[in-house]
Z-matrix of the N, CA and C atoms (Angstrom, degrees):
N
C 1 1.462
C 2 1.517 1 109.99
N 3 1.326 2 116.34 1 144.92
C 4 1.456 3 121.48 2 177.97
C 5 1.528 4 109.92 3 -74.22
N 6 1.327 5 115.91 4 129.75
C 7 1.466 6 120.55 5 176.03
C 8 1.522 7 109.23 6 -71.71
N 9 1.312 8 116.68 7 132.57
C 10 1.455 9 120.32 8 175.60
C 11 1.525 10 109.06 9 -94.87
N 12 1.321 11 114.59 10 135.72
C 13 1.456 12 122.31 11 -173.77
C 14 1.524 13 109.05 12 -127.08
N 15 1.323 14 116.45 13 123.06
C 16 1.469 15 121.60 14 177.57
C 17 1.521 16 108.68 15 -111.41
N 18 1.310 17 115.96 16 114.84
C 19 1.459 18 123.30 17 -179.84
C 20 1.517 19 109.09 18 -106.16
N 21 1.326 20 115.60 19 136.23
C 22 1.458 21 120.93 20 -179.41
C 23 1.521 22 110.40 21 -127.42
N 24 1.317 23 116.60 22 125.33
C 25 1.456 24 119.46 23 160.76
C 26 1.529 25 106.12 24 -66.67
N 27 1.328 26 116.48 25 163.48
C 28 1.461 27 119.36 26 -176.75
C 29 1.527 28 112.28 27 -104.53
N 30 1.327 29 116.11 28 -65.76
C 31 1.462 30 120.65 29 -170.90
C 32 1.522 31 111.85 30 -69.79
N 33 1.314 32 116.02 31 127.83
C 34 1.468 33 124.92 32 -178.65
C 35 1.528 34 112.12 33 65.99
N 36 1.334 35 116.85 34 5.78
C 37 1.460 36 121.48 35 175.55
C 38 1.522 37 109.60 36 -112.22
N 39 1.332 38 116.73 37 -62.60
C 40 1.465 39 120.42 38 175.09
C 41 1.525 40 112.23 39 -90.33
N 42 1.320 41 116.70 40 -27.79
C 43 1.463 42 120.31 41 176.27
C 44 1.530 43 108.40 42 -125.38
N 45 1.334 44 117.88 43 143.71
C 46 1.467 45 121.11 44 -174.26
C 47 1.524 46 112.54 45 -84.30
N 48 1.313 47 116.95 46 47.99
C 49 1.460 48 122.03 47 179.67
C 50 1.516 49 108.29 48 -165.34
N 51 1.331 50 115.79 49 168.99
C 52 1.448 51 122.09 50 172.58
C 53 1.522 52 107.67 51 -96.46
N 54 1.329 53 117.52 52 110.48
C 55 1.466 54 120.78 53 -172.55
C 56 1.524 55 112.20 54 -64.38
N 57 1.316 56 117.93 55 -36.23
C 58 1.465 57 120.78 56 179.84
C 59 1.523 58 110.12 57 -67.14
N 60 1.326 59 115.96 58 -45.92
C 61 1.468 60 120.73 59 179.04
C 62 1.527 61 110.42 60 -60.80
N 63 1.322 62 115.71 61 -44.77
C 64 1.472 63 119.35 62 -178.55
C 65 1.529 64 111.59 63 -68.43
N 66 1.331 65 117.26 64 -36.40
C 67 1.465 66 120.25 65 176.17
C 68 1.525 67 110.12 66 -62.59
N 69 1.320 68 116.58 67 -44.52
C 70 1.467 69 120.19 68 178.93
C 71 1.527 70 111.03 69 -62.64
N 72 1.318 71 116.19 70 -41.17
C 73 1.462 72 119.45 71 177.51
C 74 1.522 73 110.70 72 -64.96
N 75 1.338 74 116.33 73 -38.74
C 76 1.460 75 121.22 74 179.12
C 77 1.526 76 111.00 75 -62.48
N 78 1.322 77 117.07 76 -43.83
C 79 1.464 78 119.02 77 -179.62
C 80 1.524 79 111.79 78 -68.36
N 81 1.326 80 116.86 79 -24.91
C 82 1.461 81 119.03 80 173.54
C 83 1.520 82 111.11 81 -63.05
N 84 1.334 83 116.49 82 -38.66
C 85 1.469 84 120.01 83 179.61
C 86 1.526 85 111.61 84 -68.05
N 87 1.336 86 117.01 85 -18.95
C 88 1.459 87 121.00 86 178.02
C 89 1.529 88 112.21 87 -85.42
N 90 1.336 89 115.68 88 -4.18
C 91 1.456 90 119.77 89 -179.62
C 92 1.518 91 113.77 90 80.21
N 93 1.323 92 116.16 91 23.52
C 94 1.457 93 119.71 92 -177.98
C 95 1.524 94 112.76 93 -78.69
N 96 1.323 95 117.95 94 -12.37
C 97 1.448 96 121.39 95 178.27
C 98 1.519 97 108.67 96 -159.59
N 99 1.309 98 115.61 97 167.30
C 100 1.460 99 120.42 98 176.66
C 101 1.527 100 108.10 99 -66.29
N 102 1.323 101 118.12 100 116.84
C 103 1.471 102 119.36 101 -171.06
C 104 1.522 103 113.78 102 -65.03
N 105 1.311 104 117.94 103 -36.21
C 106 1.465 105 119.99 104 -176.84
C 107 1.524 106 110.72 105 -67.52
N 108 1.327 107 116.16 106 -51.96
C 109 1.464 108 119.92 107 -178.19
C 110 1.524 109 111.14 108 -68.43
N 111 1.334 110 115.82 109 -42.09
C 112 1.453 111 118.48 110 -179.19
C 113 1.523 112 110.79 111 -63.22
N 114 1.320 113 117.22 112 -47.05
C 115 1.463 114 119.95 113 -178.49
C 116 1.522 115 111.67 114 -65.20
N 117 1.324 116 116.93 115 -32.30
C 118 1.471 117 119.72 116 176.24
C 119 1.524 118 110.00 117 -62.04
N 120 1.330 119 116.45 118 -47.33
C 121 1.467 120 120.25 119 -179.34
C 122 1.527 121 111.08 120 -70.17
N 123 1.327 122 116.18 121 -39.45
C 124 1.460 123 120.28 122 178.23
C 125 1.526 124 111.16 123 -60.10
N 126 1.316 125 116.42 124 -44.53
C 127 1.463 126 120.91 125 178.37
C 128 1.530 127 111.12 126 -63.67
N 129 1.342 128 116.11 127 -39.27
C 130 1.463 129 119.97 128 -179.65
C 131 1.528 130 111.01 129 -64.71
N 132 1.330 131 116.95 130 -43.13
C 133 1.462 132 120.05 131 177.93
C 134 1.529 133 110.87 132 -64.18
N 135 1.320 134 116.93 133 -38.34
C 136 1.463 135 120.46 134 -179.49
C 137 1.527 136 110.79 135 -65.21
N 138 1.314 137 117.08 136 -39.13
C 139 1.463 138 120.07 137 176.71
C 140 1.523 139 110.84 138 -65.54
N 141 1.343 140 117.21 139 -37.67
C 142 1.457 141 120.66 140 176.34
C 143 1.520 142 110.91 141 -63.49
N 144 1.341 143 115.64 142 -40.03
C 145 1.466 144 119.41 143 178.04
C 146 1.525 145 110.21 144 -60.11
N 147 1.312 146 116.71 145 -48.74
C 148 1.470 147 120.31 146 -178.42
C 149 1.520 148 111.64 147 -63.83
N 150 1.344 149 116.25 148 -31.03
C 151 1.465 150 120.72 149 -179.33
C 152 1.525 151 112.58 150 -83.81
N 153 1.344 152 116.68 151 -8.55
C 154 1.456 153 120.10 152 -179.25
C 155 1.514 154 114.12 153 79.34
N 156 1.336 155 117.51 154 21.20
C 157 1.469 156 120.98 155 -176.98
C 158 1.527 157 112.64 156 -115.59
N 159 1.325 158 117.92 157 10.35
C 160 1.453 159 121.52 158 -173.60
C 161 1.528 160 112.25 159 -68.85
N 162 1.333 161 116.58 160 132.70
C 163 1.463 162 122.58 161 168.63
C 164 1.522 163 106.26 162 -87.18
N 165 1.314 164 117.06 163 103.50
C 166 1.459 165 121.11 164 -171.24
C 167 1.521 166 111.65 165 -65.69
N 168 1.314 167 118.27 166 -31.64
C 169 1.463 168 121.07 167 -179.84
C 170 1.530 169 110.66 168 -69.76
N 171 1.319 170 116.13 169 -42.13
C 172 1.461 171 120.60 170 177.16
C 173 1.528 172 110.22 171 -64.61
N 174 1.329 173 115.38 172 -41.52
C 175 1.459 174 118.72 173 -178.14
C 176 1.525 175 111.66 174 -65.56
N 177 1.323 176 117.89 175 -45.44
C 178 1.472 177 120.52 176 -177.83
C 179 1.524 178 110.48 177 -62.96
N 180 1.326 179 117.50 178 -37.64
C 181 1.470 180 119.83 179 176.80
C 182 1.522 181 110.24 180 -61.20
N 183 1.329 182 116.20 181 -42.48
C 184 1.468 183 121.25 182 177.35
C 185 1.523 184 111.35 183 -66.34
N 186 1.329 185 116.82 184 -46.91
C 187 1.464 186 121.03 185 -171.84
C 188 1.521 187 112.97 186 -69.85
N 189 1.322 188 117.39 187 -24.22
C 190 1.471 189 120.02 188 -178.52
C 191 1.523 190 112.64 189 -99.30
N 192 1.321 191 117.84 190 4.71
C 193 1.470 192 119.66 191 -177.70
C 194 1.528 193 111.57 192 -60.50
N 195 1.321 194 116.89 193 -44.36
C 196 1.461 195 119.94 194 -179.25
C 197 1.527 196 111.03 195 -64.65
N 198 1.336 197 117.15 196 -40.11
C 199 1.455 198 120.36 197 177.26
C 200 1.520 199 110.84 198 -58.80
N 201 1.318 200 115.15 199 -43.67
C 202 1.465 201 119.56 200 -177.23
C 203 1.528 202 110.82 201 -65.49
N 204 1.312 203 116.39 202 -35.79
C 205 1.460 204 120.05 203 -178.69
C 206 1.529 205 111.76 204 -76.12
N 207 1.326 206 117.04 205 -36.31
C 208 1.464 207 120.80 206 -174.50
C 209 1.520 208 113.10 207 -83.89
N 210 1.327 209 117.18 208 -27.08
C 211 1.451 210 120.48 209 -179.86
C 212 1.522 211 113.13 210 86.94
N 213 1.331 212 115.37 211 172.67
C 214 1.459 213 121.03 212 -170.51
C 215 1.522 214 113.38 213 -66.16
N 216 1.322 215 118.05 214 -49.51
C 217 1.462 216 120.40 215 -173.01
C 218 1.524 217 111.85 216 -62.19
N 219 1.334 218 117.13 217 -49.02
C 220 1.459 219 120.05 218 -179.54
C 221 1.526 220 111.07 219 -66.16
N 222 1.335 221 116.68 220 -38.18
C 223 1.463 222 120.25 221 -178.31
C 224 1.517 223 111.41 222 -67.33
N 225 1.323 224 116.98 223 -42.54
C 226 1.459 225 120.07 224 -179.34
C 227 1.528 226 111.46 225 -68.51
N 228 1.332 227 116.93 226 -37.34
C 229 1.465 228 119.86 227 176.70
C 230 1.523 229 110.88 228 -65.47
N 231 1.329 230 116.12 229 -40.19
C 232 1.466 231 120.29 230 178.93
C 233 1.520 232 110.61 231 -65.54
N 234 1.328 233 116.93 232 -38.94
C 235 1.463 234 118.96 233 -179.36
C 236 1.522 235 111.16 234 -67.45
N 237 1.319 236 117.32 235 -35.23
C 238 1.468 237 119.79 236 176.60
C 239 1.531 238 110.35 237 -61.34
N 240 1.327 239 116.25 238 -39.81
C 241 1.463 240 120.21 239 177.45
C 242 1.529 241 110.79 240 -68.73
N 243 1.328 242 116.62 241 -38.18
C 244 1.460 243 122.18 242 176.79
C 245 1.528 244 110.62 243 -60.64
N 246 1.324 245 116.38 244 -43.19
C 247 1.463 246 120.10 245 177.54
C 248 1.521 247 110.65 246 -60.40
N 249 1.319 248 116.36 247 -43.86
C 250 1.469 249 121.08 248 -175.67
C 251 1.516 250 112.43 249 -70.01
N 252 1.320 251 116.82 250 -43.32
C 253 1.461 252 120.32 251 -171.34
C 254 1.525 253 114.06 252 -92.55
N 255 1.338 254 117.61 253 -21.88
C 256 1.471 255 120.34 254 -175.65
C 257 1.526 256 111.67 255 -118.69
N 258 1.316 257 117.38 256 -58.15
C 259 1.464 258 120.58 257 -168.77
C 260 1.524 259 112.12 258 -70.88
N 261 1.326 260 117.48 259 -49.08
C 262 1.459 261 119.45 260 -176.32
C 263 1.522 262 111.66 261 -58.27
N 264 1.320 263 116.51 262 -34.64
C 265 1.467 264 120.38 263 179.07
C 266 1.522 265 112.09 264 -71.74
N 267 1.352 266 115.81 265 -21.87
C 268 1.466 267 120.07 266 -176.75
C 269 1.528 268 112.72 267 -89.79
N 270 1.329 269 116.92 268 -19.08
C 271 1.469 270 119.59 269 -178.94
C 272 1.531 271 108.95 270 -74.25
N 273 1.325 272 115.85 271 120.32
C 274 1.457 273 120.78 272 -173.79
C 275 1.528 274 111.54 273 -101.48
N 276 1.332 275 116.77 274 150.31
C 277 1.469 276 120.28 275 -174.88
C 278 1.524 277 113.66 276 -56.83
N 279 1.328 278 118.07 277 -37.65
C 280 1.457 279 119.65 278 -177.72
C 281 1.520 280 112.32 279 -67.78
N 282 1.340 281 116.78 280 -28.48
C 283 1.464 282 120.21 281 176.39
C 284 1.527 283 110.32 282 -71.64
N 285 1.324 284 116.19 283 -45.12
C 286 1.473 285 119.48 284 175.57
C 287 1.531 286 110.14 285 -58.43
N 288 1.322 287 116.32 286 -43.23
C 289 1.456 288 120.75 287 -176.65
C 290 1.527 289 111.73 288 -63.28
N 291 1.328 290 116.72 289 -38.35
C 292 1.462 291 120.50 290 179.65
C 293 1.524 292 110.81 291 -64.24
N 294 1.318 293 116.47 292 -45.52
C 295 1.459 294 120.74 293 177.74
C 296 1.527 295 110.40 294 -61.71
N 297 1.317 296 116.05 295 -46.72
C 298 1.460 297 120.49 296 -178.09
C 299 1.520 298 112.44 297 -65.40
N 300 1.319 299 116.53 298 -30.67
C 301 1.465 300 120.88 299 177.15
C 302 1.531 301 110.25 300 -61.71
N 303 1.324 302 116.42 301 -44.82
C 304 1.469 303 120.20 302 178.84
C 305 1.529 304 110.63 303 -68.03
N 306 1.324 305 116.57 304 -40.15
C 307 1.462 306 119.30 305 178.93
C 308 1.525 307 110.96 306 -63.17
N 309 1.333 308 116.49 307 -42.67
C 310 1.462 309 120.56 308 -179.38
C 311 1.523 310 111.83 309 -64.55
N 312 1.343 311 116.44 310 -28.38
C 313 1.462 312 121.06 311 178.92
C 314 1.529 313 112.01 312 -80.26
N 315 1.325 314 116.71 313 -4.17
C 316 1.455 315 120.53 314 179.63
C 317 1.513 316 114.00 315 87.15
N 318 1.332 317 117.05 316 10.85
C 319 1.463 318 120.45 317 178.59
C 320 1.527 319 110.42 318 -72.81
N 321 1.323 320 116.14 319 147.31
C 322 1.468 321 120.38 320 169.00
C 323 1.524 322 107.21 321 -76.15
N 324 1.327 323 117.20 322 124.15
C 325 1.463 324 122.19 323 -175.80
C 326 1.520 325 109.08 324 -111.42
N 327 1.323 326 115.45 325 128.44
C 328 1.464 327 121.36 326 -178.51
C 329 1.525 328 108.61 327 -135.61
N 330 1.320 329 116.83 328 132.23
C 331 1.460 330 121.10 329 169.89
C 332 1.524 331 107.78 330 -91.07
N 333 1.334 332 116.20 331 128.06
C 334 1.464 333 122.38 332 -176.79
C 335 1.526 334 107.30 333 -122.66
N 336 1.333 335 116.98 334 108.08
C 337 1.455 336 120.16 335 -171.42
C 338 1.520 337 112.26 336 -132.77
N 339 1.314 338 115.60 337 151.41
C 340 1.461 339 121.73 338 175.63
C 341 1.519 340 111.73 339 -88.94
N 342 1.323 341 117.04 340 2.01
C 343 1.462 342 120.91 341 175.19
C 344 1.529 343 108.29 342 -88.83
N 345 1.328 344 115.84 343 149.42
C 346 1.463 345 118.78 344 -171.41
C 347 1.529 346 113.17 345 -70.98
N 348 1.318 347 114.28 346 161.27
C 349 1.463 348 122.07 347 -173.57
C 350 1.525 349 113.15 348 -64.10
N 351 1.331 350 118.01 349 -32.27
C 352 1.457 351 119.61 350 -179.53
C 353 1.523 352 110.54 351 -62.71
N 354 1.316 353 116.36 352 -44.14
C 355 1.464 354 120.60 353 -179.25
C 356 1.519 355 111.26 354 -72.21
N 357 1.331 356 117.70 355 -38.72
C 358 1.463 357 120.01 356 -165.98
C 359 1.521 358 115.89 357 -96.78
N 360 1.339 359 119.13 358 -21.03
C 361 1.465 360 118.65 359 -178.56
C 362 1.536 361 111.98 360 -58.12
N 363 1.342 362 119.43 361 -47.05
C 364 1.468 363 118.18 362 177.79
C 365 1.528 364 113.19 363 -63.81
N 366 1.334 365 117.52 364 -29.50
C 367 1.465 366 119.81 365 178.50
C 368 1.522 367 110.14 366 -70.57
N 369 1.332 368 116.82 367 -43.18
C 370 1.466 369 120.28 368 175.77
C 371 1.520 370 110.23 369 -59.47
N 372 1.324 371 116.66 370 -41.29
C 373 1.472 372 120.29 371 177.95
C 374 1.519 373 111.40 372 -61.59
N 375 1.343 374 116.19 373 -37.36
C 376 1.465 375 120.26 374 179.85
C 377 1.524 376 111.47 375 -65.00
N 378 1.322 377 116.95 376 -27.22
C 379 1.468 378 121.49 377 176.05
C 380 1.532 379 111.90 378 -87.29
N 381 1.329 380 116.76 379 -3.23
C 382 1.452 381 119.77 380 -177.72
C 383 1.512 382 113.14 381 72.70
N 384 1.346 383 116.18 382 30.46
C 385 1.471 384 121.49 383 -178.83
C 386 1.527 385 108.91 384 -114.99
N 387 1.328 386 117.98 385 104.17
C 388 1.461 387 119.72 386 179.97
C 389 1.524 388 114.27 387 -74.09
N 390 1.342 389 116.65 388 -24.60
C 391 1.457 390 119.85 389 -176.79
C 392 1.536 391 109.68 390 -88.14
N 393 1.329 392 115.27 391 110.86
C 394 1.459 393 121.66 392 -178.30
C 395 1.519 394 109.70 393 -127.48
N 396 1.320 395 115.82 394 126.27
C 397 1.462 396 121.93 395 169.85
C 398 1.524 397 105.98 396 -109.71
N 399 1.325 398 115.87 397 108.12
C 400 1.465 399 122.37 398 -177.85
C 401 1.522 400 108.52 399 -134.13
N 402 1.312 401 116.44 400 173.28
C 403 1.461 402 119.06 401 174.80
C 404 1.520 403 108.69 402 -66.99
N 405 1.308 404 115.58 403 122.84
C 406 1.458 405 121.63 404 -179.57
C 407 1.528 406 108.99 405 -88.11
N 408 1.302 407 115.76 406 133.10
C 409 1.456 408 121.58 407 -176.27
C 410 1.527 409 110.46 408 -97.53
N 411 1.335 410 115.54 409 127.08
C 412 1.466 411 120.20 410 176.52
C 413 1.523 412 109.55 411 -69.01
N 414 1.306 413 114.91 412 151.27
C 415 1.466 414 120.43 413 -178.63
C 416 1.520 415 110.71 414 -113.74
N 417 1.317 416 114.31 415 146.98
C 418 1.453 417 122.05 416 177.72
C 419 1.530 418 108.06 417 -78.83
N 420 1.339 419 118.55 418 119.50
C 421 1.463 420 119.57 419 -177.58
C 422 1.527 421 113.62 420 -63.44
N 423 1.326 422 116.82 421 -18.15
C 424 1.466 423 119.04 422 -177.96
C 425 1.527 424 112.85 423 -75.81
N 426 1.347 425 116.26 424 -26.54
C 427 1.469 426 118.15 425 -177.89
C 428 1.534 427 113.46 426 -136.02
N 429 1.326 428 117.64 427 -4.05
C 430 1.453 429 120.95 428 177.98
C 431 1.511 430 115.22 429 76.40
N 432 1.337 431 117.41 430 1.51
C 433 1.455 432 121.34 431 -178.99
C 434 1.519 433 109.06 432 -101.62
N 435 1.322 434 116.32 433 176.09
C 436 1.455 435 120.21 434 -172.98
C 437 1.530 436 112.51 435 -64.94
N 438 1.332 437 114.45 436 143.77
C 439 1.468 438 120.29 437 -176.96
C 440 1.523 439 113.38 438 -98.35
N 441 1.334 440 116.82 439 -14.01
C 442 1.460 441 120.30 440 -175.61
C 443 1.517 442 112.75 441 97.32
N 444 1.332 443 116.71 442 -1.59
C 445 1.457 444 121.10 443 179.50
C 446 1.524 445 110.25 444 -109.84
N 447 1.326 446 114.43 445 165.19
C 448 1.459 447 121.48 446 179.63
C 449 1.519 448 108.95 447 -95.98
N 450 1.325 449 116.14 448 137.63
C 451 1.459 450 121.49 449 174.85
C 452 1.526 451 108.69 450 -95.77
N 453 1.318 452 116.42 451 124.68
C 454 1.461 453 120.14 452 176.98
C 455 1.516 454 113.30 453 73.42
N 456 1.320 455 115.29 454 -156.69
C 457 1.462 456 122.22 455 -177.86
C 458 1.523 457 109.93 456 -82.07
N 459 1.340 458 117.84 457 124.59
C 460 1.466 459 118.72 458 177.71
C 461 1.525 460 110.82 459 -70.04
N 462 1.308 461 116.00 460 137.60
C 463 1.474 462 121.33 461 179.40
C 464 1.522 463 109.16 462 -81.22
N 465 1.328 464 114.39 463 70.65
C 466 1.460 465 121.98 464 -174.31
C 467 1.515 466 108.18 465 -142.47
N 468 1.333 467 116.24 466 129.21
C 469 1.462 468 122.38 467 -179.47
C 470 1.540 469 109.95 468 54.79
N 471 1.344 470 118.35 469 -124.19
C 472 1.466 471 121.12 470 -179.25
C 473 1.531 472 111.73 471 -61.18
N 474 1.337 473 116.00 472 -25.27
C 475 1.456 474 119.63 473 178.78
C 476 1.514 475 113.16 474 -62.78
N 477 1.328 476 117.84 475 -26.63
C 478 1.465 477 119.34 476 176.56
C 479 1.526 478 110.74 477 -63.99
N 480 1.320 479 116.95 478 -39.13
C 481 1.463 480 120.32 479 178.02
C 482 1.527 481 109.82 480 -62.72
N 483 1.330 482 116.75 481 -46.09
C 484 1.465 483 120.58 482 -179.28
C 485 1.525 484 111.62 483 -62.69
N 486 1.324 485 116.40 484 -41.37
C 487 1.461 486 119.28 485 -178.11
C 488 1.537 487 111.37 486 -68.91
N 489 1.335 488 117.07 487 -38.81
C 490 1.470 489 119.37 488 176.88
C 491 1.528 490 109.93 489 -66.49
N 492 1.327 491 116.75 490 -40.08
C 493 1.467 492 119.55 491 177.77
C 494 1.527 493 110.85 492 -61.33
N 495 1.332 494 117.06 493 -39.27
C 496 1.461 495 120.42 494 177.99
C 497 1.530 496 110.49 495 -66.85
N 498 1.339 497 116.17 496 -38.41
C 499 1.469 498 120.86 497 177.49
C 500 1.518 499 110.52 498 -62.45
N 501 1.323 500 116.71 499 -43.20
C 502 1.456 501 121.23 500 177.99
C 503 1.523 502 111.20 501 -65.25
N 504 1.342 503 116.52 502 -45.72
C 505 1.461 504 121.06 503 -177.33
C 506 1.528 505 111.34 504 -60.72
N 507 1.347 506 116.15 505 -35.78
C 508 1.467 507 120.07 506 178.97
C 509 1.525 508 111.45 507 -64.75
N 510 1.320 509 116.72 508 -17.28
C 511 1.471 510 122.01 509 179.51
C 512 1.525 511 111.60 510 -109.33
N 513 1.331 512 115.13 511 13.32
C 514 1.450 513 120.19 512 178.02
C 515 1.506 514 113.95 513 71.64
N 516 1.331 515 116.31 514 28.20
C 517 1.463 516 121.10 515 -176.22
C 518 1.526 517 110.98 516 -122.76
N 519 1.319 518 115.50 517 159.65
C 520 1.452 519 123.38 518 170.61
C 521 1.512 520 109.18 519 -133.90
N 522 1.327 521 116.17 520 175.07
C 523 1.467 522 119.73 521 -177.94
C 524 1.526 523 112.00 522 -56.88
N 525 1.337 524 116.73 523 -35.97
C 526 1.462 525 120.12 524 -176.40
C 527 1.524 526 112.48 525 -69.74
N 528 1.323 527 116.71 526 -12.10
C 529 1.465 528 120.10 527 -177.91
C 530 1.530 529 113.10 528 -104.41
N 531 1.313 530 116.46 529 5.17
C 532 1.463 531 119.72 530 178.65
C 533 1.526 532 110.06 531 -129.96
N 534 1.317 533 114.23 532 149.11
C 535 1.464 534 121.07 533 168.73
C 536 1.525 535 105.53 534 -102.69
N 537 1.320 536 115.43 535 108.72
C 538 1.467 537 120.62 536 -166.89
C 539 1.518 538 112.06 537 -110.28
N 540 1.329 539 114.37 538 142.23
C 541 1.461 540 122.90 539 174.36
C 542 1.519 541 107.43 540 -125.19
N 543 1.323 542 116.76 541 137.32
C 544 1.460 543 120.47 542 177.52
C 545 1.512 544 109.17 543 -131.04
N 546 1.337 545 114.95 544 127.04
C 547 1.455 546 122.77 545 177.81
C 548 1.529 547 108.74 546 -104.09
N 549 1.333 548 116.83 547 125.47
C 550 1.468 549 119.37 548 177.38
C 551 1.524 550 110.63 549 -157.07
N 552 1.331 551 113.75 550 152.05
C 553 1.462 552 121.46 551 178.33
C 554 1.511 553 113.21 552 -98.14
N 555 1.347 554 117.86 553 -12.23
C 556 1.459 555 121.17 554 -159.26
C 557 1.527 556 114.37 555 -112.97
N 558 1.321 557 116.18 556 141.48
C 559 1.455 558 122.46 557 171.51
C 560 1.522 559 111.34 558 -60.99
N 561 1.327 560 117.42 559 -28.50
C 562 1.464 561 119.61 560 178.07
C 563 1.520 562 111.84 561 -60.89
N 564 1.334 563 117.01 562 -21.10
C 565 1.455 564 121.43 563 -178.18
C 566 1.525 565 112.94 564 -96.57
N 567 1.316 566 117.40 565 11.22
C 568 1.460 567 120.07 566 -179.02
C 569 1.530 568 112.58 567 -56.24
N 570 1.347 569 120.21 568 -40.90
C 571 1.474 570 118.64 569 179.56
C 572 1.530 571 113.36 570 -56.71
N 573 1.327 572 117.61 571 -42.45
C 574 1.462 573 119.59 572 -179.96
C 575 1.522 574 111.33 573 -75.77
N 576 1.320 575 117.38 574 -35.88
C 577 1.465 576 119.91 575 176.21
C 578 1.527 577 110.79 576 -60.21
N 579 1.320 578 116.86 577 -36.93
C 580 1.464 579 120.72 578 179.97
C 581 1.532 580 112.33 579 -74.77
N 582 1.319 581 116.29 580 -18.12
C 583 1.468 582 120.60 581 -175.52
C 584 1.522 583 112.97 582 -87.82
N 585 1.338 584 117.13 583 -31.74
C 586 1.462 585 120.27 584 -171.98
C 587 1.526 586 112.10 585 -79.83
N 588 1.325 587 114.91 586 167.47
C 589 1.462 588 121.06 587 178.36
C 590 1.521 589 111.40 588 -68.99
N 591 1.349 590 115.68 589 -43.10
C 592 1.461 591 120.88 590 -175.37
C 593 1.533 592 109.80 591 -127.76
N 594 1.318 593 118.76 592 94.63
C 595 1.466 594 120.15 593 174.62
C 596 1.523 595 110.20 594 -78.45
N 597 1.339 596 115.96 595 136.39
C 598 1.463 597 120.78 596 178.90
C 599 1.529 598 107.96 597 -127.10
N 600 1.307 599 116.75 598 109.74
C 601 1.467 600 121.30 599 175.98
C 602 1.527 601 107.40 600 -75.43
N 603 1.313 602 116.06 601 111.25
C 604 1.466 603 121.75 602 -170.27
C 605 1.519 604 109.85 603 -112.23
N 606 1.334 605 116.21 604 120.56
C 607 1.475 606 120.32 605 -172.71
C 608 1.533 607 110.04 606 47.31
N 609 1.332 608 118.33 607 48.48
C 610 1.469 609 119.29 608 -164.67
C 611 1.522 610 113.61 609 -71.49
N 612 1.326 611 114.27 610 144.57
C 613 1.457 612 120.18 611 168.88
C 614 1.525 613 108.04 612 -65.28
N 615 1.344 614 117.00 613 164.18
C 616 1.460 615 121.10 614 -169.63
C 617 1.528 616 113.30 615 -58.80
N 618 1.333 617 117.14 616 -41.96
C 619 1.467 618 118.98 617 -177.86
C 620 1.524 619 111.13 618 -66.66
N 621 1.319 620 117.09 619 -40.46
C 622 1.459 621 119.63 620 178.74
C 623 1.522 622 110.76 621 -69.39
N 624 1.322 623 117.01 622 -36.96
C 625 1.465 624 119.87 623 177.42
C 626 1.529 625 110.67 624 -59.51
N 627 1.322 626 116.44 625 -42.30
C 628 1.469 627 120.37 626 179.91
C 629 1.526 628 110.95 627 -62.99
N 630 1.324 629 117.17 628 -41.72
C 631 1.460 630 120.70 629 178.43
C 632 1.522 631 110.28 630 -65.87
N 633 1.323 632 116.61 631 -43.45
C 634 1.460 633 120.27 632 -179.79
C 635 1.530 634 111.38 633 -61.24
N 636 1.310 635 116.17 634 -42.34
C 637 1.469 636 119.99 635 178.52
C 638 1.522 637 110.71 636 -64.69
N 639 1.325 638 116.98 637 -41.73
C 640 1.461 639 120.90 638 -178.65
C 641 1.528 640 111.95 639 -67.18
N 642 1.311 641 116.90 640 -32.60
C 643 1.466 642 120.77 641 -175.55
C 644 1.522 643 113.30 642 -99.04
N 645 1.314 644 116.58 643 -2.70
C 646 1.452 645 119.86 644 179.18
C 647 1.517 646 114.14 645 74.46
N 648 1.341 647 116.31 646 26.05
C 649 1.455 648 120.40 647 176.95
C 650 1.527 649 110.25 648 -75.82
N 651 1.290 650 115.67 649 153.06
C 652 1.464 651 120.63 650 174.16
C 653 1.524 652 109.94 651 -66.05
N 654 1.320 653 116.17 652 138.03
C 655 1.460 654 121.97 653 174.30
C 656 1.528 655 107.76 654 -116.61
N 657 1.327 656 115.41 655 126.77
C 658 1.470 657 121.55 656 -178.31
C 659 1.522 658 109.13 657 -118.85
N 660 1.331 659 115.33 658 120.11
C 661 1.468 660 120.04 659 174.33
C 662 1.526 661 106.91 660 -95.46
N 663 1.320 662 115.85 661 89.79
C 664 1.454 663 120.25 662 -175.93
C 665 1.523 664 111.44 663 -76.59
N 666 1.329 665 116.10 664 -30.79
C 667 1.467 666 120.98 665 -179.68
C 668 1.518 667 109.56 666 -115.06
């Protein structure tokens, strides 16, 4: 039997926000950086992401600077508060239901996100999804904490296809052996949407909506 695979982007797909952007904004309220300058740069990177021009390596170095300065204990405690005060309130019943529908059908469910693993692992756990493909953060061998660099292939744009292929290969599978569905809102995810059996433009941005309409892809307004 063909294995069914349900892939989900996270930000603006399963949750109605950008988790990385909101985490950065949250840490600004904690006084971890100068809010004016940090928010200016954060906003600029977010616009680059939406425009498809983001340098993911430059962004991850910027986005993890506060983590590197604060250390593991303070960062993990802050993220727990972020989950409680921001993320849990943003997770909507229809998003949980969609994930659970695929799980109940016996599909392999994977969240595939361009946001880093520190921010997204607890969010994936909140959805009851153990399989997470996120940007992996390299660690500094001198202290075991994040170095500001990316480990391996970033799960961003074409990198999402490579990371899913590696995930499949580790299980002895290839694209031809799975019936795959991918839910995403973003033009940045076009490479993976074009690769899967069933692309689903979910809460799509205008450019992706136009492509979905032209190609006859399913459009899902989850929010």
